[in-house]
N, C-alpha and C positions, 0 to 999 in steps of 0.2 A: 749271235756271234759278232764281235767287233774287231777291227784291226788292232786294238790294243793288246790282243793276246800274243802277238809277235811284234818284236821291235824291228824297225826299218834298218837300223845299223846292223843287226844280226843277219837279216835277210840278204843285205848287200854283201856281207862278208861271205855268205854261202854262194852267192852268185860268182864272186871272184874266185872262190876255191874250185868251182866246177867249170869255170870258163875255158880252161885248157882242153876240156873234153869236147868242146864245140868247135865248129868251123869258125874262122875269122868272120867278123861282122854279124855274128848271131846276136839277136836281141831277145831279152827275157823280161817278163813282168809278172808280179804277183798281185792278184785281186783277192781281197778278203772282206766279207761282209758288205759287198757292193762298192768297195773303195779300193783304189789302186794304192798298194802299200809300199811297193818298191819296184824299180825298173832299171835296166842297164842295156846298152847297145845303141845301134844307129836309129832304131825305131822309137826312141824315147818320146813319150807323149802321144804316140799314135798306135800303141799296141793294145788292142781290145780283142774280145772273142770274135768280133765281126771281121777282123782283119783277114784278108785272103792269104792262105798259106800258113796261118798260125796253128801251132800244135797246142791242143788243150789237155791239161792234166788236172782233173778235178781234185779238190780237197774236201773231205767230208767230216761230219760229226754226227754220230748215232744214225748213220745211213742217209743223212741228208747233206747235199752239197752246200758248203758254206763259203767256198772260194775256188779260185782256179789259177794254175800256173800256166802262163802263155810263153811259148817258145817260137821264135820266128827265125828259121835258118836262112842263109843267103840263097840256097837253092832247094828245090823240092826234093831232090834225091840225096840229101845229106844222111849217110848211114848212121851217124852218131847222134843225131838229133833226138830220135825217140828214146834210145837207151839212156842218154845223158839227161834228157828231160825227166824220164821216169825215175832216175836215181835222185835227181834234185827234188822232185815232187814227193818221193818217199821220205826223204830227209825232212822236208817241210811238214809233211803229215805227222811224222813222229814228234817233231817239236810242238806242233799244234796240239796233239793229244796230250803230251806231257804238261803243257801249259794249262790246258783245260782241267786236267786232273788235279794239278796243284791248286788252281783257283777254286775248284769244287771243294777240295779239302779245307782250304782257307775259309770259304763261305760257311761250310759246315761247322768249323771251329768257332767262327764268329757267331753263328746262330746258337751254338752250345753255350758260348760265353754269355750271350744275351739272356738265355734261359737261366743260367746259373746266377747272373746278376739280378734277374727278376726274382728268383727264389730267395736270394740273399736279402734283397730289399724287403720282400714280403715277410721273411722270417723276422727281420728287425721290427717291422711294423706290427706284426701279429704278437710278438712277445714284449712289446713295449708296455702293455697294460695287463693287469690281472682282473679286469672287469669284463664279464662276458659280452656286454653290449658294445664295449669299445673294441674288443677282439673281432666281433661280428662286423662292426663298421670298417675295421681295417681290411677284413677279407673282401667285403663288397667294394671297397675303394679300388681293389685290383681289377675289378671288372667294369666299374663305372668309368666312362670316357676312355676305355682301352680299345685295342684292335678287335676285341671280341664283339660280336653283334648284339650285346645285351643293352636293351633300353631300360630295363628294370631288373632289380635284384632284391632278394630278401633272404634273411636267415631266420629260421624257426628253431627255437630251442624247446626241448621237452621239459614240462614242469614236473612237480613231484608226483603227479598222477600219470605221467607218461604222455600227456597230450601236448602236441606241438603248439607253441605260442610265438607270435611274431615279435622279435626284439629289435631288428634293424632292417631298413630297406632303402632303396634309392630309386629315383625316377619320378616323373611328374605325376602327382596324385597317387604315388605308390601305396600309401597307407590304405587308401580306399580300395584300390585294385587288389592288393594282396589280402585285404580283409574279405572281399567277395570270393577271391580264389580259395582262401582257407575254409570258407563255408561250403564249398562245392563238394560233390561226391567224388569228383576226380582227385581232389587233393587228399581226401580221406583214404582213397585207394592207394595212392603212391606213398603216403606216409605210413600206411600199414604194411605195404609190400616191401618197403625199404630198398626199392630198386634204384638203378641208375640208368637214365635214358635221355633221348632227344626226340622230340616231335616237332617237325618243321612245317606241319600243316594242321594247326589246331582246329580248323573248321570242321575237320572230320571227327572231332571229339565232342559228342553230344552232352557229356556230363559237365563240361566246363562252361562257366557263365561269365567269363571276362572277355568280351569281344576285342578289347585292345591287344590282347596277346595273340600273336600269329604263330610264334615258335616258342618252344619251351625246352629248357635243359634243367634237369634236377638230379641231385645225388645226396645220399645220406651223409651225415657227419659222424664218423666212427672213431673212437679212441679207447684203447684199453678194453676192448670187447664190449663197449657200451655204445648204444645209438643215442647220441646227444641231441640230434636235431636234423635239419634239412636245409640244404642250399638250393635255391630256386632262381634261375635266370630266365628272363623273358624278352622277346623281341617283337617289335611291331611289324616285322616283315616275315613272310614265309621263307623257309630255307635259311633261317637266320644263324644256325649253328652247324659246326662241322665236327668231325672226329678230333681234329686238332684242338678245338675249343673244349671238348670233353676232357681231353688229356690234360690240358692246362688247368681246368677246373678241378679235376681229380687231384692233381699235385698240390694245388693251393689249399683245397679242402682238407687234405690229409694233415698239412701243417697247421691249418686253422683249428681242426678238431683237437689236436694235441694241446694247442694253446687254450682252447675253450675248456678242455678237461682240467688243465692246470688252474684256470680262472675259477672254475667251479669248486675245485678243492680248496683254493685260497679263500673263496667266499664262504665255504662251509667252515673253515678254520676260524675265519674272522667272526662269523656268527656264533660259533662255539665260544670263542674267547670273550666276545662282548656279552654273551649270555652269562658267562662265568662272572664277569665284572658286575653285571646287573644283580646277579644273585648275591654276590659278596656285598655289594652296596646295600641291598635290601636286608641282608643279615645284620649289618651294622645298625641300620635303623630299627630292626626288630629286636635288637638286644635290649632296648629300653623303650617304654611307651613315651618317654620324654624326649626321645630322639627321632621318633617316627617321622619320616619324610625329609629329614635334614639332608641326607646324602642324595636325595632325589631333587631337592630344590636348589642346592648349591650349584650343581652343574647347569641348571637352567639360567641362573643369574650369570654365572661365569661365561657361558656361551654367548649370551646377549651382549656382555661387555666386550668379549673378544671380537665379535662381529663389528661392534662399533669402533674398536681400535683399528681393525683392518680397514674400515671405510674412511678413517680419519686421514687427511692428507698432511696435517701439520705435525711438527715435532711434539713429543718424542715418538710418535706412532707412524711417521712417514715410511719407515723401513720395516714395519711390522706386517708380515704377510701371513694370512691365515689360510694356508693351503689345506688340502684334505688330510695330509699326515699330521699337521699341527693341530687341526681341528679335532681329530681323533685323540691326540695326545692330551690336549687340554680337557676334553670331556671325560676321558677315562681317569685322568688325575683328579678331577673334581669329584668323580664318583667314589674314588678310593682315598680321598684325603684324610678320612678318619678311620682308615683300616686298622690302625694301631689300637683303637678302642676295644677290639675284640679281646685283648688281654687285660683290660681294666675291669676290676670287680664291679658287678652290677650295682651293689649298694653305694658305691662311690658315684657312679654315673647318675643314679637315681636319687642322690641325696638332696631332698627338697628342703630339709631343715637342718639346723646345726647338730641336733642330737640324733639324726637318722644314722643308723648303722645297719647291721644285720637285722636288728629290731629297732623300732623307734623308741628311744629311751625317755622321751618326754612323758610317756605313760608311766614309767617307773618313778620318775620324779613326782608325778601327780599322786601316786600311791604313798610316797613318803609324806607329802603334804597332808594327805588324808590321815596318816598316822599322827602327825603333829596336831592336826585339828582334833583328833580323838584325845590326844594327851591334854590339850587345852580344856576339853570338856571334863576330863577326869580331875584336872587341877581345880576346876570350879567346884566340883563336888567335894574334894578334899578340903578346900578352903571353907566351904559351908559347914562341913563336919567339925572343923576346928574352931567354929564360932565366928567366922568372918561375916560381916554384914552382907545380906543378900544383894543389895544394890551395888556394893563395892565389888563383890565377887563376879556379879554379872557384867559390870563395866570392864573388869580385867579380861574376862572371857571374850567379850565382844571386840575389844581392842586387839586381842591376840588373833581372833578369827579374821578381822579386817586386815591385820598385818600379813597373815598367811595368804589371804586372797590377793592382796596387792603384790606381794612378792612373786606368787605363782603367775599372775597376769603379766608382770614385768618379764619373767623368765620366758613365758610363751612368746611374748613380743620379740625378745632378743633371739629366740630360737628360729624365728622366721628368716633372719638374715637380710631383711629388706631395708634396714636402716644402719647408718654408720655408728659404730660403738665408740662412745666418748670415754674419757678416763673416768668420769663419774659413773657411767654404766658399768665399766669393768670393776670399779671399786665396790659397787653395790652387789655385783654377782659374787665377788669374793666374800663379802660380808654375809650374804645369804648362805653361801656354801658352808660357813663355819657353824651354822645351827646344827644341833644334834638330834638325831632320831634313834629310837631304840627298838631292837627286836630280841629274839631269843639268843642271838649271838653276841649281844652287847650293844655298845653305842657306836654310832657311825655319823660321819659328816653328811649333811643334807645333800651335798653334791660331791661326786668323786672328782679326783684330780683331772681325769680325762673329760668329764662333763664340763668342768670349768674351762679346760683348755679349748674345747669346742665352742662353748657359749661366748667366750671373749674374742672370737674371731671378728676382726674389725669390719670386713665386708663379705657379703655372700654367706654361703653355708659351708664351704670347704675350709678345713683347717690347713695350715701350711703343708703338712705331710700329705694330706689328701690332694691338695692342689698340685703338688709335685708329681704325684702319681698320675693325675689327669693330664698334666702337661707332658708327661713322658709318652703320651700316646703318639705325639708327633715323631719322637725318636723311634718308637715301635713301628710306626708307619714306614719310615725309611728302612729300618732293618728288615721288615717283612717284604717290602716291595723289591729290595735289592736281591732277594732270593728268587724272584720271578725272572725267567729268561725272556725279557721283552725283545721284540724284533727291533731292528735299527730305527724304524720309523717311530717307535714309541720309547726311544732311549731316554727321553727327558721326563717321563712320567714320574719317576721317583723324586726328582728335584722339584717338579711342579707341585706334587702332592704333599711332600714333606716340609714345605716352606710356608705354609699358610699361617703360621703363628710367628714368623720372623717379622721384625720391625726394621724400618729403613735406617734407624739410628743404631742398629746392632743390639738393641735391648731385648729382642724377642728370643724365642727358643725354637728348636733345641740346639741350634748351632751358632746363634748370635750373629747371623749374617747381616751385612749392611746393603744399602741400596745397590751399589755397583756389583754386588754378588748375587742379586736377585733378578731373575728374568722377568719380562713383562707378564708371561702367563702365570708365574708364581705370584706376582703382585695382584693379578686379576682374581685368582682363587682366594687370596687373602681377603680382598674386599667382599667377594661373594659370601665367604664364610661369616664375616662380621655382620653384614646386612641381614643374612638369613637368621643368624642367632638372635639379633636384636628384635626382629619382627616375628620370630617363630611363635606359634600358638601353643607349643607344648613344652615350654621350659618349666621345670619343677619349682624354681626358686623365685619366679616373678610372673606377672601377667604379660601378655604380648604387648610390645611397645608400638606406639603410633609412628607414622612416618616422620613427623616433625622431631619427635624424641630420638629416633634412631639416626636420622640424618644429622641432628645436632651433635650426637656423640661421635659420629664418624668424622664430622668436621673438626672436632677437637683432637681426634686421633691424627688428622693430617697436620694440625698445628704442632703436635708433639712429635711429628716425623715418625709416626708408627705405620701409617698406610700411605699409599702413593697419592699425592694431591692431584696430579694430572689425571690419573685414572678416576679418582673420585669426582673431579670436575666433569669428565666425560660421562660418568655414570649419571650425573644430574642433567647435564645439558642435552644428552641424547634421550632423556625421558625414560630410561630403563627402570628407574625406581617406580615410576607411575605405572608402567606396563606390567611390571611384576606384581605390584600391589593390586591392580585390577584383577589379576588372575589368581592370586594366592591369599591375600589378606582379607580379614573380615571388614565389614563396613565401618565399624567403630574404630578401626585402626587407621583408616584413610582420612587424614585431615589435609588442609591446604598447606602447601609447602612453598615458601618464598625462596626459590633457589638462587635468586639474584644476590641475596645476602651472603651466600657461600661461594659464588662465582666471581665476585668482585675482586 
């Protein structure tokens, strides 16, 4: 008790109010908490309990004296002194009790506020992350360096088999200590019992093998009827924990358990979603033997390049931040960038030669040439029957056979799509097509209009209609991905995935976007897609390219403003091309690359 419970001004006012009840020259003083708080009268400065003739009126709190009211009348037989002093003491006692009660209520309110503030802070901290390990770390932080007696703390989470596994801890060499603790029979007992308790003298526990622990507090982490794990706090001192510590631990652990449950649900949903993405990506690859691995390799290149851009300090990558959300978005977009190919007919995707369709029509053309060869032999016999000289008939026959062989060899070469079709090539194809073959239905052109249309394709194996169908896969990707309710953190997946065939000059597809409309992740996936396609071992229309060949083509694409020159430079300078080649390319594809000629 201190004098601050009563104000001197108020006490002096009380003295003045009761002064008429006393004889003149009566002195009065109030001592509280060992200090004189107020006095009045002729004996000012000299009125103590030891003063002869002074009347004492004790002031108490909870049965104990905390102060005294002293009254010194001018004569020993003053009849009003005792009654007036008792009245004044009663008044002071009432005020003292009221002040004490008010301050007690204030203190309780303050303590309650502090507890609420603690819980609010803990709630914010515990709900800040949806990772179990981070939530566990936030829970332990509430005990580390706090008023609780915990020198060590740990959170054990039950795995798929229900066994508790350490995921977070604090304290000097805590990993080692809790590792030994988890191996003890004592830990097995409390984990199985799911009990809540305190032991403040662990020397009496023979089953525990951690001598650094003198006191222990533990309680299960329950949420939604499930036992998620165990919170364990340890102290190096006996008597380290109290019932108040247990109450606080229970309150915080209840909040933490709810957060851990949410984190587990979120992790399960993430795992489910990522497995769906992986299966979808594998489905796209499995659609064709010529695409196997593409949707697995493009994300690998894309993530390597994204990490390099994140680490680059110079423009234009200085502000590019690859946080966890962006990392997930880029990887998922790279895995799904060809999602639209699920609606493209297999025979177009697998078209390895120009006459490939639902059936490979080069075989039909070969049969027609066989018929023409047969007709040439028949013509030889007819000529001999009509009296033509044998040598002349044989010469005509052999020349015709050679012509047919040359024409079919030429068509087979054109059918491969590996060389550029000149005007002479196209003219010869049309001339060959005009030859006539006969069957029971009559006469037919050696090549159909559709066969001619496909064979005269200038580059590659796809005719313009088929190329448009293939190119539409990017538009299909966008349309299909827009139907997926991506969370906010993955809101850019559709844009990243659907822009891998856009060109910086606006000449790409499907939307004709230009540089300023294309994000860095979208440009990264475009480069990854091009490089993988050029070096892929499973393309139907050509052999896998070497590093020099692929990088040379990509360099020309930067000059044409098709792919990002800065990202391509980073792709080379960071050595990503070489790291990827060492992991995925065959030995005969890896040749020496002078990147200096492309970085100048």
